[in-house]
MOPAC internal coordinates of N, CA, C and O (Angstrom, degrees):
PM7 1SCF
backbone

  N    0.0000 0     0.00 0     0.00 0    0    0    0
  C    1.4461 1     0.00 0     0.00 0    1    0    0
  C    1.5329 1   110.75 1     0.00 0    2    1    0
  O    1.2310 1   120.42 1   145.89 1    3    2    1
  N    1.3509 1   116.80 1   -34.11 1    3    2    1
  C    1.4557 1   120.08 1   177.33 1    5    3    2
  C    1.5282 1   110.81 1   -65.15 1    6    5    3
  O    1.2310 1   120.79 1   149.45 1    7    6    5
  N    1.3442 1   116.10 1   -30.55 1    7    6    5
  C    1.4655 1   120.21 1   177.63 1    9    7    6
  C    1.5239 1   110.79 1   -61.45 1   10    9    7
  O    1.2310 1   120.42 1   134.27 1   11   10    9
  N    1.3182 1   116.81 1   -45.73 1   11   10    9
  C    1.4612 1   121.19 1  -179.64 1   13   11   10
  C    1.5246 1   111.01 1   -64.87 1   14   13   11
  O    1.2310 1   120.17 1   137.75 1   15   14   13
  N    1.3181 1   117.28 1   -42.25 1   15   14   13
  C    1.4658 1   120.67 1   177.45 1   17   15   14
  C    1.5304 1   111.19 1   -63.23 1   18   17   15
  O    1.2310 1   120.80 1   137.58 1   19   18   17
  N    1.3245 1   116.07 1   -42.42 1   19   18   17
  C    1.4593 1   119.47 1   179.03 1   21   19   18
  C    1.5231 1   110.59 1   -66.14 1   22   21   19
  O    1.2310 1   119.91 1   141.49 1   23   22   21
  N    1.3153 1   117.77 1   -38.51 1   23   22   21
  C    1.4568 1   121.83 1   178.80 1   25   23   22
  C    1.5245 1   111.43 1   -62.19 1   26   25   23
  O    1.2310 1   120.40 1   132.04 1   27   26   25
  N    1.3172 1   116.84 1   -47.96 1   27   26   25
  C    1.4617 1   121.20 1  -179.73 1   29   27   26
  C    1.5301 1   110.72 1   -66.50 1   30   29   27
  O    1.2310 1   120.70 1   137.53 1   31   30   29
  N    1.3300 1   116.27 1   -42.47 1   31   30   29
  C    1.4698 1   119.68 1   178.51 1   33   31   30
  C    1.5253 1   111.10 1   -64.30 1   34   33   31
  O    1.2310 1   120.19 1   143.97 1   35   34   33
  N    1.3199 1   117.25 1   -36.03 1   35   34   33
  C    1.4626 1   120.87 1   178.49 1   37   35   34
  C    1.5242 1   110.92 1   -63.98 1   38   37   35
  O    1.2310 1   120.47 1   136.34 1   39   38   37
  N    1.3172 1   116.70 1   -43.66 1   39   38   37
  C    1.4634 1   120.05 1   179.42 1   41   39   38
  C    1.5306 1   110.29 1   -62.97 1   42   41   39
  O    1.2310 1   120.35 1   133.78 1   43   42   41
  N    1.3212 1   116.93 1   -46.22 1   43   42   41
  C    1.4627 1   120.56 1  -177.03 1   45   43   42
  C    1.5246 1   111.79 1   -67.05 1   46   45   43
  O    1.2310 1   120.38 1   130.82 1   47   46   45
  N    1.3289 1   116.88 1   -49.18 1   47   46   45
  C    1.4679 1   120.90 1  -178.10 1   49   47   46
  C    1.5273 1   110.94 1   -64.86 1   50   49   47
  O    1.2310 1   120.25 1   137.23 1   51   50   49
  N    1.3252 1   117.12 1   -42.77 1   51   50   49
  C    1.4560 1   120.01 1  -179.88 1   53   51   50
  C    1.5233 1   111.31 1   -64.33 1   54   53   51
  O    1.2310 1   120.18 1   140.10 1   55   54   53
  N    1.3218 1   117.25 1   -39.90 1   55   54   53
  C    1.4649 1   119.73 1   178.12 1   57   55   54
  C    1.5185 1   111.06 1   -63.57 1   58   57   55
  O    1.2310 1   120.50 1   134.26 1   59   58   57
  N    1.3202 1   116.65 1   -45.74 1   59   58   57
  C    1.4609 1   119.57 1  -178.57 1   61   59   58
  C    1.5279 1   111.86 1   -65.35 1   62   61   59
  O    1.2310 1   120.34 1   138.94 1   63   62   61
  N    1.3300 1   116.96 1   -41.06 1   63   62   61
  C    1.4639 1   119.39 1   179.31 1   65   63   62
  C    1.5220 1   111.76 1   -65.89 1   66   65   63
  O    1.2310 1   120.19 1   137.49 1   67   66   65
  N    1.3326 1   117.24 1   -42.51 1   67   66   65
  C    1.4546 1   120.07 1  -178.86 1   69   67   66
  C    1.5207 1   112.64 1   -73.14 1   70   69   67
  O    1.2310 1   120.27 1   158.09 1   71   70   69
  N    1.2975 1   117.09 1   -21.91 1   71   70   69
  C    1.4574 1   119.90 1   179.84 1   73   71   70
  C    1.5293 1   111.12 1   -71.60 1   74   73   71
  O    1.2310 1   120.76 1   143.64 1   75   74   73
  N    1.3276 1   116.14 1   -36.36 1   75   74   73
  C    1.4608 1   120.26 1  -176.59 1   77   75   74
  C    1.5272 1   113.87 1  -104.36 1   78   77   75
  O    1.2310 1   119.41 1   157.84 1   79   78   77
  N    1.3097 1   118.74 1   -22.16 1   79   78   77
  C    1.4598 1   123.37 1  -173.83 1   81   79   78
  C    1.5314 1   109.85 1  -126.17 1   82   81   79
  O    1.2310 1   119.03 1    -3.86 1   83   82   81
  N    1.3301 1   119.46 1   176.14 1   83   82   81
  C    1.4686 1   121.24 1   178.40 1   85   83   82
  C    1.5300 1   112.30 1   -62.41 1   86   85   83
  O    1.2310 1   120.86 1   -15.61 1   87   86   85
  N    1.3318 1   115.96 1   164.39 1   87   86   85
  C    1.4562 1   122.04 1  -173.53 1   89   87   86
  C    1.5313 1   112.76 1   -61.13 1   90   89   87
  O    1.2310 1   119.75 1   146.37 1   91   90   89
  N    1.3205 1   118.09 1   -33.63 1   91   90   89
  C    1.4595 1   120.87 1  -173.81 1   93   91   90
  C    1.5268 1   113.08 1   -73.87 1   94   93   91
  O    1.2310 1   119.42 1   168.90 1   95   94   93
  N    1.3255 1   118.71 1   -11.10 1   95   94   93
  C    1.4602 1   120.08 1   179.16 1   97   95   94
  C    1.5253 1   112.52 1   -68.45 1   98   97   95
  O    1.2310 1   120.65 1   162.25 1   99   98   97
  N    1.3419 1   116.36 1   -17.75 1   99   98   97
  C    1.4695 1   117.66 1   176.89 1  101   99   98
  C    1.5254 1   110.44 1   -65.73 1  102  101   99
  O    1.2310 1   119.98 1   154.44 1  103  102  101
  N    1.3224 1   117.64 1   -25.56 1  103  102  101
  C    1.4647 1   120.18 1   176.68 1  105  103  102
  C    1.5311 1   110.42 1   -66.06 1  106  105  103
  O    1.2310 1   120.27 1   143.59 1  107  106  105
  N    1.3219 1   117.08 1   -36.41 1  107  106  105
  C    1.4647 1   120.54 1   177.12 1  109  107  106
  C    1.5252 1   110.22 1   -65.76 1  110  109  107
  O    1.2310 1   120.73 1   138.62 1  111  110  109
  N    1.3320 1   116.21 1   -41.38 1  111  110  109
  C    1.4646 1   120.56 1   178.55 1  113  111  110
  C    1.5153 1   112.76 1   -65.56 1  114  113  111
  O    1.2310 1   120.02 1   136.93 1  115  114  113
  N    1.3385 1   117.56 1   -43.07 1  115  114  113
  C    1.4649 1   119.45 1   179.13 1  117  115  114
  C    1.5262 1   111.30 1   -70.49 1  118  117  115
  O    1.2310 1   120.39 1   148.64 1  119  118  117
  N    1.3368 1   116.86 1   -31.36 1  119  118  117
  C    1.4598 1   120.23 1   174.39 1  121  119  118
  C    1.5367 1   110.12 1   -62.07 1  122  121  119
  O    1.2310 1   120.83 1   133.81 1  123  122  121
  N    1.3334 1   116.01 1   -46.19 1  123  122  121
  C    1.4686 1   120.39 1   179.95 1  125  123  122
  C    1.5210 1   111.16 1   -65.20 1  126  125  123
  O    1.2310 1   120.10 1   141.33 1  127  126  125
  N    1.3243 1   117.42 1   -38.67 1  127  126  125
  C    1.4703 1   119.81 1   178.29 1  129  127  126
  C    1.5254 1   111.54 1   -68.64 1  130  129  127
  O    1.2310 1   120.17 1   142.71 1  131  130  129
  N    1.3300 1   117.27 1   -37.29 1  131  130  129
  C    1.4629 1   120.34 1   175.25 1  133  131  130
  C    1.5189 1   111.51 1   -62.41 1  134  133  131
  O    1.2310 1   120.67 1   141.50 1  135  134  133
  N    1.3216 1   116.33 1   -38.50 1  135  134  133
  C    1.4648 1   120.85 1   177.20 1  137  135  134
  C    1.5273 1   110.80 1   -69.29 1  138  137  135
  O    1.2310 1   120.33 1   138.01 1  139  138  137
  N    1.3231 1   116.97 1   -41.99 1  139  138  137
  C    1.4588 1   121.47 1  -176.58 1  141  139  138
  C    1.5275 1   111.83 1   -68.66 1  142  141  139
  O    1.2310 1   119.74 1   132.91 1  143  142  141
  N    1.3276 1   118.10 1   -47.09 1  143  142  141
  C    1.4642 1   120.62 1  -177.14 1  145  143  142
  C    1.5201 1   112.25 1   -78.68 1  146  145  143
  O    1.2310 1   119.80 1   149.94 1  147  146  145
  N    1.3124 1   117.98 1   -30.06 1  147  146  145
  C    1.4725 1   125.41 1   177.55 1  149  147  146
  C    1.5294 1   113.12 1    44.29 1  150  149  147
  O    1.2310 1   121.15 1  -126.97 1  151  150  149
  N    1.3371 1   115.40 1    53.03 1  151  150  149
  C    1.4631 1   121.03 1   171.27 1  153  151  150
  C    1.5227 1   109.56 1   -73.32 1  154  153  151
  O    1.2310 1   120.54 1    -0.14 1  155  154  153
  N    1.3168 1   116.57 1   179.86 1  155  154  153
  C    1.4631 1   120.47 1   171.60 1  157  155  154
  C    1.5235 1   108.28 1   -64.35 1  158  157  155
  O    1.2310 1   120.14 1   -19.17 1  159  158  157
  N    1.3112 1   117.35 1   160.83 1  159  158  157
  C    1.4537 1   121.82 1  -174.47 1  161  159  158
  C    1.5149 1   114.36 1   -57.58 1  162  161  159
  O    1.2310 1   119.97 1   129.09 1  163  162  161
  N    1.3363 1   117.66 1   -50.91 1  163  162  161
  C    1.4614 1   121.09 1  -177.68 1  165  163  162
  C    1.5219 1   111.56 1   -67.01 1  166  165  163
  O    1.2310 1   120.23 1   141.11 1  167  166  165
  N    1.3192 1   117.17 1   -38.89 1  167  166  165
  C    1.4681 1   121.36 1   178.73 1  169  167  166
  C    1.5276 1   110.00 1   -63.56 1  170  169  167
  O    1.2310 1   120.45 1   136.55 1  171  170  169
  N    1.3229 1   116.74 1   -43.45 1  171  170  169
  C    1.4519 1   120.84 1   179.65 1  173  171  170
  C    1.5249 1   111.11 1   -65.92 1  174  173  171
  O    1.2310 1   120.35 1   139.04 1  175  174  173
  N    1.3313 1   116.93 1   -40.96 1  175  174  173
  C    1.4624 1   120.33 1   177.15 1  177  175  174
  C    1.5236 1   110.54 1   -61.23 1  178  177  175
  O    1.2310 1   120.44 1   135.31 1  179  178  177
  N    1.3222 1   116.77 1   -44.69 1  179  178  177
  C    1.4684 1   120.27 1  -179.84 1  181  179  178
  C    1.5236 1   111.79 1   -63.86 1  182  181  179
  O    1.2310 1   119.97 1   140.94 1  183  182  181
  N    1.3240 1   117.66 1   -39.06 1  183  182  181
  C    1.4666 1   120.46 1   178.69 1  185  183  182
  C    1.5238 1   110.74 1   -64.77 1  186  185  183
  O    1.2310 1   120.05 1   135.99 1  187  186  185
  N    1.3119 1   117.51 1   -44.01 1  187  186  185
  C    1.4573 1   120.75 1   177.89 1  189  187  186
  C    1.5161 1   112.30 1   -67.17 1  190  189  187
  O    1.2310 1   120.63 1   138.41 1  191  190  189
  N    1.3315 1   116.40 1   -41.59 1  191  190  189
  C    1.4621 1   121.03 1   179.99 1  193  191  190
  C    1.5226 1   111.08 1   -64.40 1  194  193  191
  O    1.2310 1   120.55 1   130.29 1  195  194  193
  N    1.3166 1   116.55 1   -49.71 1  195  194  193
  C    1.4632 1   119.79 1  -179.01 1  197  195  194
  C    1.5237 1   112.00 1   -68.03 1  198  197  195
  O    1.2310 1   120.38 1   139.19 1  199  198  197
  N    1.3231 1   116.88 1   -40.81 1  199  198  197
  C    1.4576 1   120.05 1  -178.39 1  201  199  198
  C    1.5230 1   112.63 1   -61.49 1  202  201  199
  O    1.2310 1   120.64 1   127.97 1  203  202  201
  N    1.3108 1   116.39 1   -52.03 1  203  202  201
  C    1.4623 1   120.01 1  -178.79 1  205  203  202
  C    1.5288 1   110.43 1   -73.48 1  206  205  203
  O    1.2310 1   120.12 1   143.89 1  207  206  205
  N    1.3272 1   117.38 1   -36.11 1  207  206  205
  C    1.4617 1   120.19 1   178.52 1  209  207  206
  C    1.5221 1   112.17 1   -62.86 1  210  209  207
  O    1.2310 1   120.40 1   134.74 1  211  210  209
  N    1.3151 1   116.84 1   -45.26 1  211  210  209
  C    1.4673 1   120.69 1   177.62 1  213  211  210
  C    1.5239 1   110.62 1   -64.42 1  214  213  211
  O    1.2310 1   120.77 1   137.56 1  215  214  213
  N    1.3225 1   116.13 1   -42.44 1  215  214  213
  C    1.4661 1   120.14 1   179.33 1  217  215  214
  C    1.5256 1   110.99 1   -61.54 1  218  217  215
  O    1.2310 1   120.03 1   131.21 1  219  218  217
  N    1.3201 1   117.55 1   -48.79 1  219  218  217
  C    1.4599 1   120.56 1  -178.08 1  221  219  218
  C    1.5245 1   111.47 1   -67.55 1  222  221  219
  O    1.2310 1   119.85 1   144.82 1  223  222  221
  N    1.3206 1   117.89 1   -35.18 1  223  222  221
  C    1.4667 1   120.21 1   176.36 1  225  223  222
  C    1.5212 1   110.31 1   -63.75 1  226  225  223
  O    1.2310 1   120.53 1   134.12 1  227  226  225
  N    1.3204 1   116.58 1   -45.88 1  227  226  225
  C    1.4634 1   120.39 1   178.56 1  229  227  226
  C    1.5137 1   112.59 1   -63.23 1  230  229  227
  O    1.2310 1   120.53 1   137.65 1  231  230  229
  N    1.3347 1   116.60 1   -42.35 1  231  230  229
  C    1.4635 1   119.97 1   179.43 1  233  231  230
  C    1.5342 1   111.05 1   -66.93 1  234  233  231
  O    1.2310 1   120.01 1   140.26 1  235  234  233
  N    1.3293 1   117.58 1   -39.74 1  235  234  233
  C    1.4621 1   120.50 1   178.98 1  237  235  234
  C    1.5210 1   111.22 1   -66.34 1  238  237  235
  O    1.2310 1   120.28 1   140.60 1  239  238  237
  N    1.3174 1   117.08 1   -39.40 1  239  238  237
  C    1.4641 1   119.63 1   178.75 1  241  239  238
  C    1.5271 1   111.22 1   -69.05 1  242  241  239
  O    1.2310 1   120.24 1   144.03 1  243  242  241
  N    1.3294 1   117.15 1   -35.97 1  243  242  241
  C    1.4579 1   120.49 1   177.63 1  245  243  242
  C    1.5270 1   111.16 1   -66.32 1  246  245  243
  O    1.2310 1   120.57 1   134.52 1  247  246  245
  N    1.3254 1   116.52 1   -45.48 1  247  246  245
  C    1.4604 1   120.55 1   178.79 1  249  247  246
  C    1.5265 1   110.40 1   -64.90 1  250  249  247
  O    1.2310 1   120.48 1   139.75 1  251  250  249
  N    1.3383 1   116.70 1   -40.25 1  251  250  249
  C    1.4535 1   120.71 1   179.31 1  253  251  250
  C    1.5284 1   111.44 1   -64.11 1  254  253  251
  O    1.2310 1   120.15 1   140.18 1  255  254  253
  N    1.3081 1   117.32 1   -39.82 1  255  254  253
  C    1.4582 1   120.44 1   179.16 1  257  255  254
  C    1.5210 1   111.84 1   -70.57 1  258  257  255
  O    1.2310 1   120.46 1   148.77 1  259  258  257
  N    1.3263 1   116.72 1   -31.23 1  259  258  257
  C    1.4612 1   119.24 1  -177.77 1  261  259  258
  C    1.5273 1   113.25 1   -75.35 1  262  261  259
  O    1.2310 1   119.95 1   158.61 1  263  262  261
  N    1.3492 1   117.70 1   -21.39 1  263  262  261
  C    1.4672 1   118.96 1   178.29 1  265  263  262
  C    1.5338 1   112.15 1  -113.05 1  266  265  263
  O    1.2310 1   119.91 1  -155.54 1  267  266  265
  N    1.3096 1   117.77 1    24.46 1  267  266  265
  C    1.4683 1   124.93 1   176.46 1  269  267  266
  C    1.5381 1   113.22 1    56.48 1  270  269  267
  O    1.2310 1   119.67 1  -145.67 1  271  270  269
  N    1.2913 1   118.23 1    34.33 1  271  270  269
  C    1.4725 1   125.59 1   173.90 1  273  271  270
  C    1.5258 1   114.00 1    60.41 1  274  273  271
  O    1.2310 1   119.98 1  -151.64 1  275  274  273
  N    1.3001 1   117.64 1    28.36 1  275  274  273
  C    1.4667 1   120.13 1  -177.76 1  277  275  274
  C    1.5253 1   111.07 1   -68.15 1  278  277  275
  O    1.2310 1   120.52 1   128.91 1  279  278  277
  N    1.3313 1   116.62 1   -51.09 1  279  278  277
  C    1.4625 1   120.33 1  -176.19 1  281  279  278
  C    1.5228 1   112.13 1   -69.38 1  282  281  279
  O    1.2310 1   119.86 1   138.65 1  283  282  281
  N    1.3168 1   117.88 1   -41.35 1  283  282  281
  C    1.4686 1   119.90 1  -177.74 1  285  283  282
  C    1.5270 1   111.74 1   -66.17 1  286  285  283
  O    1.2310 1   119.66 1   147.38 1  287  286  285
  N    1.3167 1   118.26 1   -32.62 1  287  286  285
  C    1.4661 1   119.96 1   176.61 1  289  287  286
  C    1.5214 1   111.11 1   -66.49 1  290  289  287
  O    1.2310 1   120.18 1   140.44 1  291  290  289
  N    1.3180 1   117.26 1   -39.56 1  291  290  289
  C    1.4637 1   120.54 1   179.49 1  293  291  290
  C    1.5224 1   111.53 1   -69.15 1  294  293  291
  O    1.2310 1   120.51 1   140.36 1  295  294  293
  N    1.3282 1   116.64 1   -39.64 1  295  294  293
  C    1.4655 1   119.89 1   179.64 1  297  295  294
  C    1.5198 1   110.94 1   -71.01 1  298  297  295
  O    1.2310 1   119.94 1   145.22 1  299  298  297
  N    1.3204 1   117.72 1   -34.78 1  299  298  297
  C    1.4657 1   120.52 1   178.04 1  301  299  298
  C    1.5213 1   111.68 1   -65.31 1  302  301  299
  O    1.2310 1   119.68 1   154.01 1  303  302  301
  N    1.3244 1   118.22 1   -25.99 1  303  302  301
  C    1.4603 1   120.54 1   174.76 1  305  303  302
  C    1.5317 1   110.92 1   -71.45 1  306  305  303
  O    1.2310 1   120.31 1   146.84 1  307  306  305
  N    1.3370 1   117.01 1   -33.16 1  307  306  305
  C    1.4627 1   120.66 1  -177.68 1  309  307  306
  C    1.5247 1   112.90 1   -82.19 1  310  309  307
  O    1.2310 1   120.52 1   139.11 1  311  310  309
  N    1.3351 1   116.62 1   -40.89 1  311  310  309
  C    1.4660 1   121.35 1  -176.74 1  313  311  310
  C    1.5234 1   110.44 1  -106.43 1  314  313  311
  O    1.2310 1   120.11 1   -41.58 1  315  314  313
  N    1.3116 1   117.40 1   138.42 1  315  314  313
  C    1.4682 1   118.90 1   179.89 1  317  315  314
  C    1.5390 1   113.00 1   -74.73 1  318  317  315
  O    1.2310 1   120.24 1   166.37 1  319  318  317
  N    1.3357 1   117.15 1   -13.63 1  319  318  317
  C    1.4611 1   121.52 1  -178.05 1  321  319  318
  C    1.5224 1   109.85 1   -97.35 1  322  321  319
  O    1.2310 1   120.58 1   -33.75 1  323  322  321
  N    1.2990 1   116.50 1   146.25 1  323  322  321
  C    1.4566 1   121.76 1   178.94 1  325  323  322
  C    1.5348 1   109.79 1   -62.40 1  326  325  323
  O    1.2310 1   120.51 1   -41.35 1  327  326  325
  N    1.3110 1   116.63 1   138.65 1  327  326  325
  C    1.4650 1   122.33 1  -177.77 1  329  327  326
  C    1.5244 1   110.65 1   -63.78 1  330  329  327
  O    1.2310 1   119.85 1   141.66 1  331  330  329
  N    1.3051 1   117.89 1   -38.34 1  331  330  329
  C    1.4617 1   120.90 1  -178.01 1  333  331  330
  C    1.5258 1   111.43 1   -69.03 1  334  333  331
  O    1.2310 1   120.11 1   142.69 1  335  334  333
  N    1.3065 1   117.39 1   -37.31 1  335  334  333
  C    1.4673 1   120.82 1   177.50 1  337  335  334
  C    1.5233 1   109.77 1   -66.35 1  338  337  335
  O    1.2310 1   120.83 1   135.68 1  339  338  337
  N    1.3277 1   116.03 1   -44.32 1  339  338  337
  C    1.4593 1   120.45 1   179.82 1  341  339  338
  C    1.5279 1   111.74 1   -62.85 1  342  341  339
  O    1.2310 1   120.47 1   136.16 1  343  342  341
  N    1.3259 1   116.70 1   -43.84 1  343  342  341
  C    1.4634 1   121.31 1   179.00 1  345  343  342
  C    1.5205 1   111.09 1   -62.83 1  346  345  343
  O    1.2310 1   120.37 1   135.75 1  347  346  345
  N    1.3157 1   116.90 1   -44.25 1  347  346  345
  C    1.4592 1   121.09 1  -179.67 1  349  347  346
  C    1.5258 1   111.47 1   -64.07 1  350  349  347
  O    1.2310 1   120.14 1   137.45 1  351  350  349
  N    1.3228 1   117.34 1   -42.55 1  351  350  349
  C    1.4638 1   120.42 1  -179.58 1  353  351  350
  C    1.5232 1   112.47 1   -66.32 1  354  353  351
  O    1.2310 1   120.28 1   136.44 1  355  354  353
  N    1.3270 1   117.07 1   -43.56 1  355  354  353
  C    1.4632 1   119.49 1  -179.16 1  357  355  354
  C    1.5285 1   110.58 1   -65.23 1  358  357  355
  O    1.2310 1   120.36 1   131.48 1  359  358  357
  N    1.3191 1   116.92 1   -48.52 1  359  358  357
  C    1.4626 1   119.95 1   178.69 1  361  359  358
  C    1.5139 1   112.06 1   -62.93 1  362  361  359
  O    1.2310 1   120.61 1   138.57 1  363  362  361
  N    1.3285 1   116.44 1   -41.43 1  363  362  361
  C    1.4556 1   120.23 1   179.81 1  365  363  362
  C    1.5165 1   112.80 1   -63.57 1  366  365  363
  O    1.2310 1   120.52 1   137.97 1  367  366  365
  N    1.3281 1   116.61 1   -42.03 1  367  366  365
  C    1.4644 1   119.21 1   179.15 1  369  367  366
  C    1.5204 1   112.09 1   -65.60 1  370  369  367
  O    1.2310 1   120.15 1   138.35 1  371  370  369
  N    1.3261 1   117.31 1   -41.65 1  371  370  369
  C    1.4673 1   119.55 1   178.41 1  373  371  370
  C    1.5315 1   109.99 1   -63.38 1  374  373  371
  O    1.2310 1   120.31 1   133.88 1  375  374  373
  N    1.3220 1   117.01 1   -46.12 1  375  374  373
  C    1.4672 1   120.31 1   179.80 1  377  375  374
  C    1.5172 1   112.62 1   -66.17 1  378  377  375
  O    1.2310 1   120.34 1   138.14 1  379  378  377
  N    1.3225 1   116.96 1   -41.86 1  379  378  377
  C    1.4591 1   120.76 1  -179.65 1  381  379  378
  C    1.5175 1   112.92 1   -65.61 1  382  381  379
  O    1.2310 1   120.48 1   136.40 1  383  382  381
  N    1.3291 1   116.69 1   -43.60 1  383  382  381
  C    1.4640 1   119.36 1   179.85 1  385  383  382
  C    1.5253 1   112.08 1   -69.55 1  386  385  383
  O    1.2310 1   120.06 1   145.34 1  387  386  385
  N    1.3245 1   117.49 1   -34.66 1  387  386  385
  C    1.4652 1   119.93 1   176.81 1  389  387  386
  C    1.5245 1   110.53 1   -67.12 1  390  389  387
  O    1.2310 1   120.50 1   138.56 1  391  390  389
  N    1.3194 1   116.65 1   -41.44 1  391  390  389
  C    1.4565 1   119.99 1   178.51 1  393  391  390
  C    1.5279 1   111.47 1   -66.62 1  394  393  391
  O    1.2310 1   120.61 1   140.59 1  395  394  393
  N    1.3127 1   116.44 1   -39.41 1  395  394  393
  C    1.4511 1   120.82 1   176.77 1  397  395  394
  C    1.5216 1   111.51 1   -63.48 1  398  397  395
  O    1.2310 1   120.08 1   140.19 1  399  398  397
  N    1.3256 1   117.46 1   -39.81 1  399  398  397
  C    1.4584 1   121.11 1   178.08 1  401  399  398
  C    1.5165 1   111.19 1   -63.33 1  402  401  399
  O    1.2310 1   120.33 1   139.87 1  403  402  401
  N    1.3467 1   116.98 1   -40.13 1  403  402  401
  C    1.4621 1   120.06 1   177.31 1  405  403  402
  C    1.5147 1   112.13 1   -64.32 1  406  405  403
  O    1.2310 1   120.58 1   140.48 1  407  406  405
  N    1.3191 1   116.50 1   -39.52 1  407  406  405
  C    1.4651 1   120.15 1   178.62 1  409  407  406
  C    1.5211 1   110.75 1   -68.19 1  410  409  407
  O    1.2310 1   120.09 1   138.29 1  411  410  409
  N    1.3085 1   117.43 1   -41.71 1  411  410  409
  C    1.4709 1   120.07 1  -179.66 1  413  411  410
  C    1.5145 1   111.99 1   -67.24 1  414  413  411
  O    1.2310 1   119.84 1   153.23 1  415  414  413
  N    1.3187 1   117.92 1   -26.77 1  415  414  413
  C    1.4513 1   120.57 1   176.04 1  417  415  414
  C    1.5284 1   110.60 1   -66.63 1  418  417  415
  O    1.2310 1   120.21 1   143.62 1  419  418  417
  N    1.3267 1   117.21 1   -36.38 1  419  418  417
  C    1.4648 1   120.91 1   177.49 1  421  419  418
  C    1.5112 1   110.56 1   -66.39 1  422  421  419
  O    1.2310 1   120.34 1   139.76 1  423  422  421
  N    1.3287 1   116.95 1   -40.24 1  423  422  421
  C    1.4522 1   120.76 1  -178.08 1  425  423  422
  C    1.5209 1   112.31 1   -69.49 1  426  425  423
  O    1.2310 1   119.45 1   159.15 1  427  426  425
  N    1.3242 1   118.66 1   -20.85 1  427  426  425
  C    1.4508 1   121.77 1   179.40 1  429  427  426
  C    1.5178 1   113.54 1   -73.69 1  430  429  427
  O    1.2310 1   119.95 1   154.71 1  431  430  429
  N    1.3238 1   117.71 1   -25.29 1  431  430  429
  C    1.4643 1   121.04 1  -175.86 1  433  431  430
  C    1.5107 1   112.17 1   -62.36 1  434  433  431
  O    1.2310 1   120.10 1   180.00 1  435  434  433

């Protein structure tokens, strides 16, 4: 149950931080949530990875739909990997590793 709470809190906190501040501030938020919820390491990593990954996928799809897919078509010609997959993986890894770091800090005490 703590996993679900951490997942939802990660999505909300990351969205609010990225809305007002630079993109990398979501790592600070997921780090704090990993410390606060203090789940097991893998559970915390998965919550951070899924939370930020889902958020970034949704934001990328919203931005892509709002500009009629102009930028994503051009980038898909340059990169062999889908832009949405790449965005989700990068955001998910940053969020997951930040959340894992917060959890591991609790275990060090």
